[in-house]
GUKOLVO-132828 format. One record per residue: x, y, z of N, C-alpha, C in turn. Coordinates in Angstrom, 1 decimal. Atoms other than C-alpha are relative to their C-alpha. Layout:
BEGIN
+--------+--------+--------+--------+--------+--------+--------+--------+--------+
:    n.x :    n.y :    n.z :   ca.x :   ca.y :   ca.z :    c.x :    c.y :    c.z :
+--------+--------+--------+--------+--------+--------+--------+--------+--------+
:      X :      Y :      Z :      X :      Y :      Z :      X :      Y :      Z :
...
+--------+--------+--------+--------+--------+--------+--------+--------+--------+
***
This chain:
BEGIN
+--------+--------+--------+--------+--------+--------+--------+--------+--------+
:    n.x :    n.y :    n.z :   ca.x :   ca.y :   ca.z :    c.x :    c.y :    c.z :
+--------+--------+--------+--------+--------+--------+--------+--------+--------+
:   -0.9 :    1.0 :   -0.5 :   90.9 :  111.1 :   74.1 :    0.6 :    0.5 :    1.3 :
:   -0.6 :   -0.5 :   -1.2 :   92.5 :  113.4 :   76.7 :   -1.0 :    0.1 :    1.1 :
:    1.0 :    0.0 :   -1.0 :   89.2 :  113.7 :   78.5 :   -0.1 :   -1.4 :    0.7 :
:    0.0 :    1.4 :   -0.6 :   89.2 :  109.9 :   79.0 :    1.2 :   -0.2 :    0.9 :
:   -1.2 :    0.2 :   -0.9 :   92.7 :  110.0 :   80.4 :   -0.1 :    0.8 :    1.3 :
:    0.2 :   -0.8 :   -1.2 :   91.8 :  112.8 :   82.7 :   -1.0 :   -0.6 :    1.0 :
:    1.0 :    0.7 :   -0.8 :   88.8 :  110.9 :   83.9 :    0.6 :   -1.2 :    0.7 :
:   -0.7 :    1.2 :   -0.6 :   90.9 :  107.8 :   84.5 :    0.9 :    0.4 :    1.1 :
:   -0.8 :   -0.5 :   -1.0 :   93.4 :  109.8 :   86.4 :   -0.7 :    0.5 :    1.3 :
:    0.8 :   -0.4 :   -1.2 :   90.7 :  111.3 :   88.6 :   -0.5 :   -1.1 :    0.7 :
:    0.5 :    1.2 :   -0.7 :   89.3 :  107.9 :   89.4 :    1.1 :   -0.6 :    0.8 :
:   -1.2 :    0.5 :   -0.7 :   92.8 :  106.7 :   90.3 :    0.3 :    0.8 :    1.3 :
:   -0.3 :   -0.9 :   -1.1 :   93.3 :  109.7 :   92.5 :   -1.0 :   -0.3 :    1.2 :
:    1.0 :    0.3 :   -1.0 :   90.0 :  109.0 :   94.3 :    0.2 :   -1.3 :    0.7 :
:   -0.3 :    1.3 :   -0.6 :   91.0 :  105.4 :   94.9 :    1.1 :    0.1 :    1.0 :
:   -1.1 :   -0.2 :   -0.8 :   94.3 :  106.5 :   96.3 :   -0.4 :    0.7 :    1.3 :
:    0.5 :   -0.8 :   -1.1 :   92.7 :  109.1 :   98.6 :   -0.8 :   -0.9 :    1.0 :
:    0.9 :    0.8 :   -0.8 :   90.1 :  106.6 :   99.8 :    0.9 :   -1.1 :    0.7 :
:   -0.8 :    1.1 :   -0.6 :   92.8 :  103.9 :  100.4 :    0.9 :    0.6 :    1.1 :
:   -0.9 :   -0.6 :   -1.1 :   95.1 :  106.3 :  102.4 :   -0.9 :    0.3 :    1.2 :
:    0.8 :   -0.3 :   -1.1 :   92.2 :  107.5 :  104.5 :   -0.4 :   -1.3 :    0.8 :
:    0.3 :    1.2 :   -0.7 :   91.1 :  103.9 :  105.2 :    1.1 :   -0.6 :    0.8 :
:   -1.2 :    0.5 :   -0.7 :   94.6 :  102.8 :  106.0 :    0.3 :    0.7 :    1.3 :
:   -0.3 :   -0.8 :   -1.2 :   95.1 :  105.7 :  108.4 :   -1.1 :   -0.3 :    1.1 :
:    1.1 :    0.2 :   -1.0 :   91.7 :  105.0 :  110.1 :    0.2 :   -1.4 :    0.6 :
:   -0.1 :    1.4 :   -0.4 :   92.3 :  101.2 :  110.3 :    1.3 :   -0.3 :    0.7 :
:   -1.3 :    0.2 :   -0.6 :   96.0 :  101.5 :  111.4 :    0.8 :   -1.0 :   -0.8 :
:   -0.7 :    0.9 :    0.8 :   97.1 :   99.3 :  108.6 :    1.3 :    0.6 :   -0.6 :
:   -1.3 :   -0.6 :    0.5 :  100.5 :   99.7 :  106.9 :   -0.2 :    1.1 :   -1.0 :
:    0.1 :   -1.1 :    1.0 :  101.0 :  102.9 :  105.1 :    1.4 :    0.2 :   -0.5 :
:   -1.2 :   -0.2 :    0.7 :  103.8 :  102.9 :  102.6 :   -0.4 :    0.2 :   -1.4 :
:    0.3 :   -0.3 :    1.4 :  104.0 :  103.9 :   99.0 :   -0.4 :   -1.3 :   -0.7 :
:    0.3 :    1.3 :    0.6 :  104.0 :  100.2 :   97.9 :   -1.4 :   -0.5 :    0.5 :
:    1.3 :    0.6 :   -0.5 :  101.1 :   99.2 :  100.2 :   -1.2 :    0.8 :   -0.5 :
:    1.1 :   -0.8 :    0.5 :   98.9 :  102.1 :   99.1 :   -0.2 :   -0.2 :   -1.4 :
:    0.1 :    0.3 :    1.4 :   99.7 :  101.5 :   95.5 :   -0.7 :   -1.3 :   -0.3 :
:    0.5 :    1.3 :    0.2 :   98.9 :   97.9 :   95.8 :   -1.5 :    0.0 :    0.4 :
:    1.4 :    0.0 :   -0.4 :   95.6 :   98.5 :   97.7 :   -0.9 :    0.8 :   -0.9 :
:    0.8 :   -0.8 :    0.8 :   94.5 :  101.2 :   95.4 :    0.0 :   -0.4 :   -1.5 :
:   -0.1 :    0.5 :    1.3 :   95.4 :   99.2 :   92.3 :    0.6 :    1.0 :   -1.0 :
:   -0.7 :   -1.0 :    0.9 :   97.7 :  101.9 :   90.8 :    1.5 :   -0.4 :    0.1 :
:   -1.5 :    0.2 :    0.0 :  101.4 :  101.8 :   89.9 :    0.6 :    1.0 :    1.0 :
:   -0.7 :   -1.0 :   -0.9 :  103.9 :  103.4 :   92.3 :    0.3 :    1.2 :   -0.8 :
:   -0.4 :   -1.1 :    0.8 :  104.9 :  105.6 :   89.4 :   -1.1 :    1.1 :    0.0 :
:    1.1 :   -0.9 :   -0.1 :  101.4 :  107.1 :   89.6 :    0.1 :    0.9 :    1.2 :
:   -0.1 :   -0.8 :   -1.2 :  102.0 :  108.2 :   93.1 :    1.2 :    1.0 :    0.0 :
:   -1.1 :   -0.9 :    0.1 :  105.4 :  109.7 :   92.3 :   -0.2 :    1.1 :   -1.0 :
:    0.4 :   -1.1 :    1.0 :  103.9 :  111.7 :   89.4 :   -1.0 :    1.0 :    0.7 :
:    1.0 :   -0.9 :   -0.7 :  101.2 :  113.1 :   91.8 :    0.6 :    0.3 :    1.4 :
:   -0.8 :   -0.3 :   -1.3 :  103.4 :  114.7 :   94.5 :   -0.9 :    0.4 :    1.2 :
:    0.9 :   -0.3 :   -1.1 :  100.4 :  115.9 :   96.5 :   -0.4 :   -1.3 :    0.7 :
:    0.3 :    1.3 :   -0.6 :   99.4 :  112.3 :   97.0 :    1.2 :   -0.7 :    0.7 :
:   -1.2 :    0.5 :   -0.6 :  102.9 :  111.2 :   97.7 :    0.3 :    0.7 :    1.3 :
:   -0.2 :   -0.8 :   -1.3 :  103.3 :  114.0 :  100.3 :   -1.0 :   -0.4 :    1.1 :
:    1.0 :    0.4 :   -1.0 :  100.1 :  112.9 :  102.0 :    0.4 :   -1.3 :    0.6 :
:   -0.4 :    1.3 :   -0.5 :  101.4 :  109.4 :  102.3 :    1.2 :    0.1 :    0.9 :
:   -1.2 :   -0.3 :   -0.8 :  104.8 :  110.6 :  103.6 :   -0.4 :    0.6 :    1.3 :
:    0.4 :   -0.7 :   -1.2 :  103.1 :  112.9 :  106.1 :   -0.6 :   -1.0 :    1.0 :
:    0.6 :    1.0 :   -0.9 :  101.0 :  110.0 :  107.5 :    1.0 :   -1.0 :    0.5 :
:   -1.1 :    0.9 :   -0.4 :  104.1 :  107.7 :  107.5 :    0.8 :    0.6 :    1.2 :
:   -0.8 :   -0.7 :   -1.0 :  106.0 :  110.3 :  109.6 :   -0.7 :    0.3 :    1.3 :
:    0.7 :   -0.2 :   -1.2 :  103.3 :  110.8 :  112.1 :    0.1 :   -1.1 :    0.9 :
:   -0.1 :    1.1 :   -1.0 :  103.4 :  108.8 :  115.3 :   -1.1 :   -1.0 :   -0.2 :
:    1.1 :    1.0 :    0.2 :  101.6 :  105.5 :  114.9 :   -0.9 :    0.0 :    1.2 :
:    1.0 :    0.2 :   -1.1 :   98.4 :  104.9 :  116.8 :    0.4 :   -1.3 :    0.7 :
:   -0.3 :    1.1 :   -0.8 :   98.4 :  102.2 :  119.4 :    0.0 :   -1.3 :   -0.9 :
:   -0.1 :    1.2 :    0.8 :   99.6 :   99.0 :  117.8 :    0.5 :    0.2 :   -1.4 :
:   -0.5 :   -0.3 :    1.3 :  101.1 :  100.8 :  114.8 :    1.3 :   -0.6 :   -0.3 :
:   -1.2 :    0.6 :    0.4 :  104.1 :   99.6 :  112.9 :    1.1 :    1.1 :   -0.3 :
:   -1.2 :   -0.9 :    0.3 :  107.5 :  101.4 :  112.8 :    0.5 :   -0.4 :   -1.4 :
:   -0.5 :    0.3 :    1.3 :  108.3 :   99.5 :  109.6 :   -0.5 :    0.9 :   -1.1 :
:    0.5 :   -0.9 :    1.1 :  106.1 :  101.7 :  107.5 :    0.7 :    1.3 :    0.0 :
:   -0.8 :   -1.3 :   -0.1 :  108.0 :  104.8 :  108.8 :    1.3 :   -0.2 :   -0.6 :
:   -1.3 :    0.2 :    0.6 :  111.3 :  103.2 :  107.9 :   -0.1 :   -0.1 :   -1.5 :
:    0.1 :    0.1 :    1.5 :  110.1 :  102.4 :  104.4 :   -0.2 :    1.4 :   -0.6 :
:    0.2 :   -1.3 :    0.4 :  109.0 :  106.0 :  104.2 :    1.3 :    0.8 :   -0.2 :
:   -1.3 :   -0.6 :    0.1 :  112.5 :  107.2 :  104.9 :    0.8 :   -0.5 :   -1.2 :
:   -0.7 :    0.6 :    1.1 :  113.9 :  104.8 :  102.4 :   -0.6 :    0.6 :   -1.3 :
:    0.7 :   -0.6 :    1.2 :  111.3 :  106.1 :   99.9 :    0.4 :    1.4 :   -0.2 :
:   -0.3 :   -1.4 :    0.1 :  112.2 :  109.7 :  100.6 :    1.5 :    0.1 :   -0.6 :
:   -1.4 :    0.0 :    0.6 :  115.9 :  108.8 :   99.8 :   -0.1 :   -0.2 :   -1.5 :
:    0.1 :    0.4 :    1.4 :  114.8 :  107.3 :   96.5 :   -0.7 :    1.0 :   -0.9 :
:    0.9 :   -0.9 :    0.7 :  112.2 :  109.8 :   95.5 :    0.7 :    1.2 :   -0.6 :
:   -0.7 :   -1.1 :    0.7 :  113.3 :  112.4 :   93.0 :   -0.4 :    1.4 :    0.6 :
:    0.4 :   -1.2 :   -0.6 :  111.4 :  115.1 :   94.9 :    0.7 :    0.3 :    1.3 :
:   -0.8 :   -0.2 :   -1.2 :  113.7 :  114.6 :   97.9 :   -0.9 :   -0.4 :    1.2 :
:    0.7 :    0.3 :   -1.2 :  112.7 :  114.0 :  101.5 :   -1.3 :    0.8 :    0.1 :
:    1.3 :   -0.7 :    0.0 :  109.0 :  114.9 :  101.9 :   -0.3 :    0.5 :    1.4 :
:    0.2 :   -0.4 :   -1.4 :  109.2 :  115.3 :  105.7 :    1.2 :    0.4 :    0.7 :
:   -1.2 :   -0.4 :   -0.8 :  111.6 :  116.9 :  108.2 :    0.7 :   -1.2 :    0.6 :
:   -0.7 :    1.2 :   -0.5 :  112.2 :  113.5 :  109.8 :    0.7 :   -0.7 :   -1.0 :
:   -0.7 :    0.7 :    1.1 :  113.0 :  112.0 :  106.5 :    1.2 :    0.7 :   -0.5 :
:   -1.1 :   -0.9 :    0.4 :  115.3 :  114.9 :  105.7 :    1.2 :   -0.2 :    0.9 :
:   -1.0 :    0.3 :   -1.0 :  117.2 :  114.3 :  108.9 :    0.7 :   -1.3 :   -0.2 :
:   -0.5 :    1.4 :    0.1 :  117.6 :  110.6 :  108.2 :    0.6 :   -0.2 :   -1.4 :
:   -0.5 :    0.2 :    1.3 :  118.6 :  111.1 :  104.6 :    1.5 :    0.1 :   -0.1 :
:   -1.5 :    0.0 :    0.1 :  122.2 :  110.1 :  103.9 :    0.6 :    1.0 :   -0.9 :
:   -0.5 :   -0.9 :    1.0 :  122.5 :  112.5 :  101.0 :    0.3 :    1.4 :    0.7 :
:   -0.2 :   -1.3 :   -0.7 :  122.4 :  115.5 :  103.5 :    1.2 :   -0.1 :    0.9 :
:   -1.1 :    0.1 :   -1.0 :  125.4 :  114.2 :  105.5 :    1.3 :    0.3 :   -0.7 :
+--------+--------+--------+--------+--------+--------+--------+--------+--------+
***
């Protein structure tokens, strides 16, 4: 039974990674909610897998390509405030009200 759960988790991870890469390449919105929705996983899955969450936050914090949206960066800062692991990026840490 645990092998089945591990295989399911691995499939979800692959979907998330593919979704993040596609969103970064296409210039579509990158936020925890948008990635979770597109990859058909719960947001809690992303919060349990901090490496995936960190990858999303890193892409959110990077300067947008031409035509990118600043809204996804703002939601990343809000997410970093909410996230139990704390701000995932230096920019989010500077913007976090807990540090003031």
